C-alpha positions as a Markdown table, in Angstrom:
| # | Residue | x | y | z |
|---|---|---|---|---|
| 1 | Ala | 84.6 | 78.1 | 95.0 |
| 2 | Arg | 83.4 | 80.8 | 93.3 |
| 3 | Leu | 87.1 | 83.1 | 93.2 |
| 4 | Ala | 88.2 | 79.6 | 91.8 |
| 5 | Glu | 85.4 | 79.2 | 89.1 |
| 6 | Ala | 86.3 | 82.7 | 88.0 |
| 7 | Glu | 90.0 | 82.5 | 88.1 |
| 8 | His | 89.5 | 79.8 | 85.5 |
| 9 | Tyr | 87.3 | 81.5 | 83.3 |
| 10 | Tyr | 89.8 | 85.1 | 83.6 |
| 11 | Arg | 92.4 | 82.6 | 82.5 |
| 12 | Thr | 90.7 | 80.7 | 79.9 |
| 13 | Ala | 89.8 | 84.2 | 78.8 |
| 14 | Ile | 93.7 | 85.0 | 78.5 |
| 15 | Gly | 94.2 | 82.3 | 76.8 |
| 16 | Leu | 91.9 | 82.1 | 74.2 |
| 17 | Ala | 92.2 | 86.0 | 73.3 |
| 18 | Pro | 95.7 | 87.0 | 74.9 |
| 19 | Asp | 95.0 | 90.6 | 73.9 |
| 20 | Leu | 92.4 | 91.4 | 76.0 |
| 21 | Thr | 92.9 | 93.5 | 78.8 |
| 22 | Ala | 90.0 | 93.5 | 80.5 |
| 23 | Ala | 90.5 | 90.0 | 81.7 |
| 24 | Tyr | 94.1 | 90.3 | 82.6 |
| 25 | Tyr | 93.0 | 93.4 | 84.7 |
| 26 | Gln | 89.7 | 91.5 | 86.2 |
| 27 | Leu | 91.8 | 88.8 | 86.9 |
| 28 | Gly | 94.8 | 90.9 | 88.8 |
| 29 | Ser | 92.1 | 92.8 | 90.8 |
| 30 | Met | 90.5 | 89.3 | 92.3 |
| 31 | Leu | 94.2 | 88.3 | 92.9 |
| 32 | Arg | 95.0 | 91.6 | 94.5 |
| 33 | Ser | 92.1 | 91.4 | 97.1 |
| 34 | Gln | 92.9 | 87.9 | 98.0 |
| 35 | Gly | 96.1 | 89.0 | 98.9 |
| 36 | Pro | 98.9 | 87.6 | 97.0 |
| 37 | Leu | 100.7 | 90.9 | 95.4 |
| 38 | Gln | 103.1 | 89.2 | 93.8 |
| 39 | Glu | 100.7 | 87.3 | 91.7 |
| 40 | Ala | 98.8 | 90.0 | 90.4 |
| 41 | Leu | 102.1 | 92.2 | 89.7 |
| 42 | Pro | 102.8 | 89.9 | 86.4 |
| 43 | Leu | 98.9 | 90.4 | 85.5 |
| 44 | Phe | 98.5 | 94.6 | 85.7 |
| 45 | Glu | 102.2 | 94.3 | 83.8 |
| 46 | Ala | 100.5 | 92.7 | 80.8 |
| 47 | Ala | 97.6 | 94.6 | 80.9 |
| 48 | Ala | 99.4 | 97.9 | 81.1 |
| 49 | Ala | 102.1 | 96.7 | 77.8 |
| 50 | Leu | 99.1 | 96.1 | 76.1 |
| 51 | Asp | 97.2 | 99.3 | 77.4 |
| 52 | Pro | 99.1 | 101.8 | 78.0 |
| 53 | Leu | 97.0 | 104.8 | 78.3 |
| 54 | Asp | 94.5 | 103.0 | 80.5 |
| 55 | Ala | 94.6 | 104.8 | 83.5 |
| 56 | Ala | 92.5 | 101.8 | 86.0 |
| 57 | Val | 95.8 | 99.8 | 84.7 |
| 58 | Leu | 98.2 | 101.9 | 85.3 |
| 59 | Ser | 97.0 | 103.3 | 88.8 |
| 60 | Ser | 96.3 | 99.2 | 89.8 |
| 61 | Leu | 100.1 | 98.4 | 88.7 |
| 62 | Ala | 100.9 | 101.6 | 90.6 |
| 63 | Tyr | 99.8 | 100.6 | 94.3 |
| 64 | Ile | 101.6 | 97.3 | 94.0 |
| 65 | Leu | 104.6 | 98.6 | 92.7 |
| 66 | Ile | 104.4 | 101.5 | 95.9 |
| 67 | Ala | 104.6 | 98.1 | 98.5 |
| 68 | Thr | 107.0 | 97.2 | 96.5 |
| 69 | Pro | 109.7 | 99.2 | 98.5 |
| 70 | Thr | 112.5 | 98.2 | 95.3 |
| 71 | His | 109.9 | 99.9 | 93.1 |
| 72 | Ala | 108.5 | 102.2 | 94.7 |
| 73 | Ala | 109.3 | 105.4 | 93.0 |
| 74 | Arg | 107.5 | 103.4 | 89.9 |
| 75 | Gly | 105.1 | 102.9 | 91.3 |
| 76 | Leu | 105.3 | 106.8 | 91.8 |
| 77 | Arg | 105.9 | 107.4 | 88.2 |
| 78 | Leu | 102.9 | 105.8 | 87.1 |
| 79 | Leu | 100.2 | 106.6 | 89.9 |
| 80 | Ala | 101.4 | 110.7 | 88.5 |
| 81 | Arg | 100.9 | 109.1 | 84.6 |
| 82 | Ser | 97.6 | 107.5 | 85.8 |
| 83 | Leu | 96.3 | 110.3 | 87.0 |
| 84 | His | 97.0 | 113.2 | 84.3 |
| 85 | Ile | 95.5 | 110.8 | 82.1 |
| 86 | Gly | 92.2 | 110.6 | 84.5 |
| 87 | Val | 91.5 | 108.0 | 86.0 |
| 88 | Trp | 87.9 | 108.0 | 87.2 |
| 89 | Asp | 85.3 | 110.7 | 85.6 |
| 90 | Ala | 85.7 | 113.8 | 87.1 |
| 91 | Ser | 82.2 | 114.5 | 86.7 |
| 92 | Ser | 81.2 | 111.3 | 88.9 |
| 93 | Arg | 82.1 | 111.8 | 92.9 |
| 94 | Leu | 80.8 | 108.0 | 93.3 |
| 95 | Trp | 83.8 | 107.2 | 93.9 |
| 96 | Gln | 87.2 | 109.4 | 94.1 |
| 97 | His | 91.1 | 107.6 | 93.6 |
| 98 | Pro | 92.8 | 108.2 | 96.8 |
| 99 | Ala | 95.9 | 110.4 | 94.8 |
| 100 | Glu | 93.1 | 112.3 | 94.1 |
| 101 | Leu | 92.1 | 113.2 | 97.7 |
| 102 | Leu | 95.8 | 113.7 | 98.6 |
| 103 | Ala | 95.6 | 116.3 | 95.9 |
| 104 | Ala | 93.1 | 118.1 | 97.8 |
| 105 | Val | 93.4 | 118.1 | 101.4 |
| 106 | Pro | 92.8 | 120.8 | 103.2 |
| 107 | Arg | 94.6 | 122.9 | 105.3 |
| 108 | Pro | 94.4 | 120.7 | 108.7 |
| 109 | Pro | 91.9 | 122.5 | 111.4 |
| 110 | Pro | 93.5 | 125.2 | 113.6 |
| 111 | Gly | 95.5 | 123.1 | 116.3 |
| 112 | Gly | 94.7 | 119.7 | 114.8 |
| 113 | Leu | 96.0 | 117.0 | 111.8 |
| 114 | His | 93.4 | 115.2 | 109.6 |
| 115 | Lys | 92.3 | 111.7 | 110.1 |
| 116 | Arg | 95.0 | 109.0 | 108.6 |
| 117 | Gln | 92.6 | 106.8 | 107.7 |
| 118 | Pro | 91.0 | 108.1 | 104.5 |
| 119 | Phe | 94.7 | 108.0 | 103.2 |
| 120 | Glu | 96.4 | 105.0 | 104.2 |
| 121 | Cys | 96.3 | 103.0 | 100.9 |
| 122 | Leu | 98.6 | 105.7 | 100.2 |
| 123 | Leu | 100.7 | 106.4 | 103.8 |
| 124 | Ser | 101.7 | 103.1 | 104.9 |
| 125 | Pro | 103.3 | 101.9 | 101.7 |
| 126 | Leu | 105.2 | 105.2 | 100.4 |
| 127 | Glu | 105.9 | 105.4 | 104.5 |
| 128 | Thr | 107.8 | 101.6 | 103.9 |
| 129 | Ser | 109.3 | 102.4 | 100.7 |
| 130 | Ala | 110.7 | 105.7 | 101.5 |
| 131 | Pro | 114.4 | 104.3 | 102.4 |
| 132 | Ala | 114.5 | 102.5 | 98.9 |
| 133 | Met | 113.8 | 105.3 | 97.3 |
| 134 | Ala | 115.4 | 107.8 | 98.7 |
| 135 | Ala | 118.8 | 105.8 | 98.0 |
| 136 | Glu | 117.7 | 105.0 | 94.3 |
| 137 | Ala | 117.2 | 109.4 | 94.9 |
| 138 | Ser | 120.6 | 109.9 | 95.7 |
């Protein structure tokens, strides 16, 4: 019931202030956390159109696009752009962006491999999207 109420208020905010990036971003984040990625996609697209320099918006949009094989290449470009802009304050290590984790992965231990779990949010969608990305590149 609380999620439905929150969704109502976010949609009301969008109706009252259609240029409010945060309303699109928060509603998109809420819907993405519930699973319907295709419902969240237009909200993140709208937020990115309103503020193309908001790295958090760009990275959220990128993850949805990466999970969609036909849009994975665009998602990777947006993710790279969001990292270039600076997604999160580097001085605060309360939370680290997964792509930053990939960039800072140390060499594997001798005779061993890194655990996959910390990188799962990027690896599985990329593996699923790889054939479409390869076809797009050729």
